[in-house]
C-alpha positions in Angstrom: -13.4 3.3 -21.0 -9.9 3.0 -19.5 -6.8 3.0 -21.6 -5.3 -0.4 -22.3 -2.2 0.5 -20.3 -0.9 3.3 -18.1 2.8 4.3 -17.5 4.1 5.3 -14.1 5.7 8.8 -13.7 9.3 9.0 -12.7 10.7 12.6 -12.2 7.8 14.1 -14.1 8.1 11.7 -17.1 5.9 8.8 -18.2 7.7 5.5 -18.1 6.1 2.4 -19.7 8.4 0.1 -17.9 6.0 -2.9 -17.9 2.4 -3.8 -17.6 2.8 -5.9 -14.5 -0.1 -4.6 -12.4 -3.6 -5.8 -13.4 -6.4 -3.4 -12.4 -9.8 -5.1 -12.2 -13.3 -3.8 -12.7 -14.5 -4.2 -9.1 -18.0 -5.1 -10.2 -17.3 -7.6 -13.0 -14.0 -8.9 -11.7 -12.5 -8.6 -15.2 -9.2 -7.0 -15.9 -9.9 -3.4 -16.9 -6.4 -2.1 -17.6 -2.8 -2.8 -16.9 -0.4 -0.4 -15.2 3.4 -0.2 -15.0 4.9 -1.2 -11.6 8.0 0.3 -10.1 10.7 -1.8 -8.7 13.1 -0.8 -5.9 15.6 0.7 -8.4 13.0 3.0 -9.8 11.9 4.1 -6.4 15.5 4.7 -5.3 16.0 6.8 -8.5 12.9 8.8 -7.9 14.0 9.6 -4.4 17.4 10.8 -5.6 15.9 13.0 -8.2 13.4 14.4 -5.7 16.4 15.4 -3.5 18.1 16.9 -6.6 14.9 18.9 -7.3 14.8 20.5 -3.9 16.8 23.7 -4.7 14.7 24.3 -7.8 11.5 23.7 -5.9 12.6 26.2 -3.2 13.2 28.7 -5.9 10.0 28.0 -7.7 7.9 31.1 -6.8 4.4 30.9 -5.3 2.7 32.4 -8.3 4.1 29.6 -10.4 3.0 27.0 -7.9 -0.5 28.6 -8.1 -0.4 28.4 -11.9 0.3 24.7 -11.8 -2.6 24.1 -9.4 -4.9 26.2 -11.5 -3.9 24.2 -14.6 -4.8 21.0 -12.8 -8.2 22.4 -11.9 -8.8 23.3 -15.5 -7.8 19.9 -16.8 -9.7 18.0 -14.1 -12.8 19.9 -15.2 -12.1 19.0 -18.9 -11.6 15.4 -18.0 -14.4 15.2 -15.4 -16.3 12.3 -17.0 -13.1 10.3 -17.7 -12.0 10.6 -14.1 -15.4 9.7 -12.8 -15.7 6.6 -15.0 -12.1 5.5 -14.1 -13.0 5.8 -10.4 -16.2 3.9 -10.9 -14.4 1.0 -12.6 -11.3 0.7 -10.6 -12.9 1.3 -7.1 -16.4 0.0 -7.8 -17.7 3.3 -6.5 -21.2 4.1 -7.7 -21.1 6.7 -10.5 -22.8 9.4 -8.6 -20.3 9.0 -5.7 -17.5 9.0 -8.3 -18.7 12.3 -9.8 -18.9 13.7 -6.3 -15.3 12.7 -5.6 -14.1 14.3 -8.8 -15.8 17.5 -7.6 -14.0 17.3 -4.4 -10.7 16.7 -6.2 -11.3 20.0 -8.0 -12.2 21.7 -4.7 -9.0 20.5 -3.0 -6.8 21.8 -5.8 -8.7 25.1 -5.9 -8.1 25.6 -2.1 -4.4 24.7 -2.6 -4.1 27.2 -5.4 -5.5 29.9 -3.1 -3.2 28.9 -0.2 -0.1 28.7 -2.3 0.3 32.5 -2.3 -0.5 33.1 1.3 2.1 30.9 3.2 3.0 33.8 5.5 5.3 34.2 8.4 5.2 36.5 11.4 7.1 39.1 13.3 8.2 38.0 16.8 8.6 40.6 19.5 11.9 39.7 21.2 12.1 42.7 23.4 10.8 41.0 26.5 13.8 42.2 28.7 16.5 44.8 28.5 19.1 42.3 27.1 17.0 42.0 23.9 16.6 45.7 23.3 17.3 46.5 19.7 16.7 42.9 18.5 13.9 41.9 16.1 12.6 38.4 15.2 11.1 37.2 11.9 9.8 33.8 11.0 9.0 32.4 7.6 8.0 28.9 6.5 10.3 26.9 4.2 9.7 23.6 2.4 10.6 20.6 4.7 12.2 18.6 1.9 11.3 15.6 -0.2 8.1 13.9 1.0 6.8 10.3 0.7 3.1 9.8 0.2 1.1 6.5 0.4 -2.6 6.9 -0.5 -5.5 4.4 0.0 -8.0 2.7 -2.3 -11.2 4.1 -1.0 -10.8 7.8 -2.1 -8.1 7.3 -4.7 -8.6 10.8 -6.2 -9.4 13.1 -3.3 -7.2 11.5 -0.6 -4.3 11.6 -3.1 -5.2 15.2 -3.8 -4.9 16.0 -0.1 -1.2 15.0 -0.3 -0.3 16.2 -3.8 -2.0 19.6 -3.9 -0.5 20.9 -0.6 2.9 19.6 -1.6 2.8 21.7 -4.8 1.6 24.7 -2.8 4.4 24.2 -0.2 7.1 23.7 -2.8 8.2 20.2 -1.8 9.1 17.4 -4.2 7.3 14.1 -3.6 7.2 10.5 -4.5 3.7 9.0 -4.3 2.7 5.3 -4.0 -1.0 5.0 -5.0 -3.0 2.0 -3.8 -2.3 -0.9 -6.1 -6.0 -1.7 -6.4 -6.8 1.8 -7.6 -3.8 3.5 -9.2 -5.4 4.9 -12.4 -6.8 8.2 -11.0 -3.4 9.1 -9.5 -1.7 8.3 -12.9 -4.1 10.5 -14.7 -3.2 13.2 -12.2 0.4 12.6 -13.0 -0.3 12.9 -16.7 -1.8 16.4 -16.0 1.1 17.4 -13.8 3.5 16.4 -16.5 1.9 19.1 -18.7 3.3 21.8 -16.4 6.8 23.3 -16.0 7.4 21.9 -12.5 11.1 21.4 -12.0 12.4 17.9 -13.0 12.1 15.5 -10.1 9.3 17.5 -8.5 7.0 14.5 -8.6 7.0 10.8 -9.2 3.9 8.5 -9.0 5.0 4.9 -8.7 2.6 2.0 -8.2 4.4 -0.7 -6.3 3.7 -3.8 -4.3 3.7 -3.2 -0.5 6.4 -5.7 0.1 8.7 -4.0 -2.4 8.0 -0.4 -1.3 10.0 -0.2 2.0 11.9 2.8 0.7 8.8 4.9 0.9 9.0 4.4 4.7 12.6 3.8 5.6 14.7 6.0 3.3 16.2 8.8 5.3 16.3 11.2 2.3 12.6 11.7 2.9 11.8 14.3 5.5 8.1 13.5 5.8 5.9 10.4 5.4 2.2 10.9 4.9 0.2 7.7 5.0 -3.6 7.1 4.7 -4.8 3.6 5.3 -5.4 0.9 7.9 -4.2 1.4 11.5 -2.2 -1.8 11.6 -0.2 -0.8 8.6 0.1 2.9 9.6 1.5 2.3 13.1 4.0 -0.2 11.7 5.2 2.3 9.1 5.6 4.9 11.9 7.8 2.4 13.8 10.0 1.9 10.8 10.1 5.5 9.6 13.1 6.7 11.6 13.7 10.4 12.1 11.3 11.8 9.5 8.0 13.5 10.4 5.0 11.1 10.1 1.4 12.0 9.4 -1.1 9.2 9.7 -4.7 9.3 8.7 -6.1 5.9 9.8 -9.3 4.2 10.6 -12.4 4.6 12.8 -15.6 3.1 13.9 -17.5 6.4 14.0 -20.6 6.9 16.0 -23.6 9.1 15.6 -25.8 10.2 18.5 -29.5 11.0 18.0 -30.8 13.0 20.9 -34.2 12.9 22.6 -35.3 16.2 20.9 -35.1 14.8 17.3 -38.5 13.1 17.1 -39.9 15.7 14.7 -36.8 15.5 12.4 -36.3 11.8 12.0 -36.8 11.7 8.2 -33.8 14.0 7.8 -31.8 12.1 10.5 -32.5 8.8 8.8 -31.6 10.0 5.4 -28.2 11.2 6.7 -27.6 8.1 8.8 -28.3 5.9 5.8 -26.0 8.0 3.6 -23.2 8.0 6.3 -23.4 4.3 6.9 -23.8 2.9 3.4 -22.4 5.4 0.8 -19.6 3.8 -1.3 -20.4 0.5 0.4 -19.4 1.8 3.8 -15.7 2.0 2.8 -15.0 5.2 4.5 -13.0 5.7 7.7 -15.6 8.2 8.9 -18.6 6.1 7.8 -21.3 5.7 10.4 -20.7 2.3 12.2 -22.5 2.9 15.5 -25.9 4.7 15.9 -26.9 5.6 19.4 -30.5 6.8 19.6 -32.3 8.0 22.7 -35.0 5.7 24.0 -37.7 8.2 23.4 -37.0 8.2 19.6 -35.5 4.8 19.2 -38.5 2.8 18.0 -39.6 5.3 15.4 -36.0 5.8 14.2 -35.5 2.1 14.0 -38.6 1.5 11.9 -37.7 4.3 9.5 -34.0 3.3 9.2 -34.9 -0.3 8.5 -37.2 0.8 5.7 -34.6 3.2 4.3 -31.8 0.6 4.4 -34.0 -2.0 2.6 -34.8 0.6 -0.1 -31.2 1.2 -1.1 -30.4 -0.1 -4.6 -27.4 -2.5 -4.8 -25.8 -3.4 -8.2 -23.7 -2.2 -11.1 -21.9 1.0 -10.0 -22.2 2.4 -13.5 -26.0 2.5 -13.1 -27.0 6.0 -11.8 -29.7 4.4 -9.6 -27.2 2.3 -7.7 -26.3 3.4 -4.2 -24.4 0.3 -2.9 -21.8 -1.1 -5.3 -19.2 -3.9 -4.6 -16.7 -3.8 -1.8 -13.1 -3.5 -3.0 -12.6 -7.3 -3.0 -14.4 -10.5 -2.3 -11.9 -11.2 0.5 -12.9 -8.0 2.3 -16.6 -8.9 2.0 -15.8 -12.3 3.5 -13.9 -10.7 6.3 -16.8 -8.5 7.2 -19.3 -11.3 6.8 -17.3 -13.3 9.3 -17.5 -10.4 11.8 -21.2 -10.1 11.3 -21.7 -13.9 11.8 -19.7 -13.7 15.0 -21.9 -10.8 16.3 -25.0 -12.8 15.5 -23.6 -15.9 17.3 -23.0 -13.6 20.3 -26.7 -12.5 20.3 -27.1 -9.8 17.7 -30.0 -9.6 15.3 -29.9 -8.6 11.7 -32.8 -6.3 11.1 -32.1 -5.3 7.5 -29.8 -6.7 4.8 -27.2 -9.3 5.7 -26.8 -11.0 2.3 -23.4 -11.4 0.7 -22.5 -12.5 -2.8 -18.9 -12.3 -3.8 -17.8 -8.7 -3.3 -21.5 -7.5 -3.1 -22.6 -6.9 0.5 -26.1 -5.7 1.2 -26.6 -2.6 3.2 -27.0 -4.2 6.7 -28.4 -3.0 10.0 -28.0 -4.9 13.3 -29.1 -4.4 16.9 -28.1 -6.1 20.1 -24.4 -6.2 19.1 -22.2 -7.0 22.1 -19.6 -4.4 22.7 -16.7 -7.0 22.9 -17.3 -8.3 19.3 -15.1 -7.5 16.3 -18.0 -5.8 14.6 -18.3 -3.3 17.4 -14.7 -2.8 18.4 -13.0 -2.8 15.1 -13.4 -0.8 11.9 -16.1 -2.5 9.8 -15.1 -0.6 6.6 -18.2 -2.0 4.8 -21.9 -1.4 4.6 -22.8 -2.4 8.1 -24.2 -0.3 10.9 -25.1 -1.0 14.5 -28.2 0.4 16.2 -28.5 0.8 20.0 -30.4 2.9 22.5 -29.4 5.2 25.4 -31.3 6.9 28.2 -28.7 9.4 29.4 -26.7 11.8 27.1 -23.6 11.7 29.3 -23.7 7.9 29.1 -24.0 8.1 25.3 -20.9 10.3 25.2 -19.0 7.8 27.3 -20.2 5.0 25.1 -18.8 6.8 22.0 -15.5 7.2 23.7 -15.4 3.5 24.6 -13.4 2.9 21.4 -9.8 2.6 20.4 -10.5 5.1 17.6 -11.3 8.8 17.6 -11.7 10.2 14.1 -15.0 12.0 13.9 -18.4 11.8 15.6 -21.9 13.1 14.7 -24.5 14.4 17.1 -28.1 15.3 16.1 -29.4 17.6 18.8 -31.3 20.9 19.2 -29.6 21.6 22.5 -26.7 24.0 22.3 -25.6 22.8 25.7 -25.5 19.2 24.4 -23.6 20.3 21.3 -20.9 22.1 23.4 -20.8 19.2 25.9 -20.2 16.8 23.0 -17.5 19.0 21.6 -15.8 19.1 25.1 -16.2 15.4 26.0 -15.8 13.4 22.8 -12.3 12.1 22.2 -12.3 12.6 18.5 -10.6 14.9 15.9 -13.9 16.4 14.9 -17.5 16.7 16.1 -20.2 17.3 13.5 -23.5 18.7 14.9 -26.7 17.8 13.2 -25.0 15.7 10.5 -23.1 12.4 10.3 -19.4 12.0 11.1 -19.0 11.3 7.4 -19.3 15.0 6.6 -16.1 16.6 5.4 -15.2 19.8 3.6 -11.8 19.8 2.1 -10.4 22.9 3.7 -11.3 21.9 7.3 -8.7 20.3 9.7 -9.3 16.6 9.4 -7.6 13.8 11.4 -8.0 11.8 14.5 -6.7 10.8 17.9 -5.9 7.4 19.6 -5.6 4.7 17.0 -7.1 7.0 14.3 -3.8 8.7 13.6 -1.5 11.6 14.0 -1.7 15.1 12.5 -4.3 16.8 10.4 -5.1 17.1 6.7 -7.1 19.9 5.1 -4.9 21.9 2.7 -3.6 24.6 5.0 -2.9 22.2 7.8 -1.0 19.8 5.4 1.0 22.8 4.2 2.0 23.5 7.7 3.3 19.9 8.1 5.2 20.1 4.8 7.0 23.3 5.8 9.2 24.3 8.7 9.6 27.6 10.6 12.8 29.4 10.1 13.7 32.2 12.4 15.9 35.2 11.6 17.1 37.5 14.5 18.3 40.9 13.5 20.1 43.4 15.8 19.4 47.0 15.0 22.9 48.4 15.8 26.2 46.9 16.9 
C-alpha cells in the first residue's frame, strides 16, 4: 500500500511542508495518501537553487551522471512491485499495464545511462576558402541551463522519466511539477535520486496546483520548458514562456489503416487494434481513435473487433484479469460520454460497449461517426474507437491527414509501396507499419506535428534539446 504521506523534494531534500494534496484511489474514489504541496515561495527557492547548482552540474563528470542513472535502475528494480502498485492506485491503471510502465521506466533510465557517456561533438572543416587556411573548428555540447518540467497523469512514471533521465545525462538541474492527480511515482523517483551524490539543487520535485505554478512557465531563469499534456494547456504555456526553448508533447486522435491485403491476418490486426484503442482506458495520446479498414476486409474485421471489444474485462485495476480500469476522473468520463452522445445524435451507431458508470467507461466501438463531431475531430482520451471503411489507399491517407493532430499513425499492409507511400504522405511524427500507433520504444524519436506539439523525446533527442552547441575556432599559427 501507499505511505500515509509523502514529502516533496526541494534541492534534493525531502520537505514535509504539509499534507495539502489528497491523492485518491481512482477505482474506489477514496483518499489513498496525502502529499506535500509547494507554494510559490518554494517554487521560487527551487529555481534559485537550480541556478546555483549549474556550475557544479557542469563540472559533474559523465561517469558520475552514469552512476546516478545506474543507481536509479537498480533501485527501481528493487522497488518494482511498490512502484507498480502505486501507479495502479493513483492512476487507476490495470496492474499489468502498471508493471509494463515500471519496465519502461527502467528501460528509459538504462538508455540514459548509456547516452550519458557519449554526448559527443564534432570537428568542423573550416578550410572552405583560402582565407580560412590554418583555421580549425570544434563543436561540443554543453548543458543548456536550469530546466522546467511539467509531466502528465497518464504515464506518471515513464513520461516523467523521459524528462528526468535525459536531464541527469545532460548535466542540467531541473524543477519538476508532476501531475497533481498522480504525483506519487515522481516522488518515489525523488526519494531514490536523493540517495545519490548529485550536487545540491540538481533536482526539485514539487507538486503544485496549476493556478499557483506560473513560475514553471514564466520564470526567465529557466532555459527550457518541457511540457507533456493537453494541447490547449500546452500552447498557452508556450505563449507565456518568453525566450526559453519550449518542448511540447501534446495530444492526438491517432488513426490506424487496415489495407486490403490483411484478410488473412485479421486476428493479429484485431488484437493489436483492441490493445491500441483500449489499453489503460484509452488514456494515451497515441491511442487508436480512428480505424480505417478497406472495404474488402471491413465486414470481417468489424465482426471480430466487436467480439474482441465485448470480451475485454472491465473492473478493479488491481485484478490481473482487468484490461479496462477507471478513467482518471468521473468528470473526464462524463466529458467523453457527452461527445459520444453527440455523435450518436448526429447519426453514429454504438456497435460495442457504450455504458458509463462514474469513472468506469466500457470499451466502446462506434461506426458512422460524422467527421465534424467532437468525437471525431478532438482527442477522445478514453476507451472509444471509431470504425470506418475506405476504397482507395490514397483517400485513406488523406482522411488520416484530415486532422488538427499529427502524432503517430499505424498502417497494416503487406505492400512495401504502400508502407513507403504512407511514410511519405502522412503528416505525423511517426508511422508504424504493421502495428498500432500506440507502439513506442523509449529510445526512438517521439513527438508530433500540427497541434500535437514541438520537438522530440526519446532519450538522445531530449539530451540534444537540453544541451547547446558551443564552437571553438583555433588558428594554427599567428
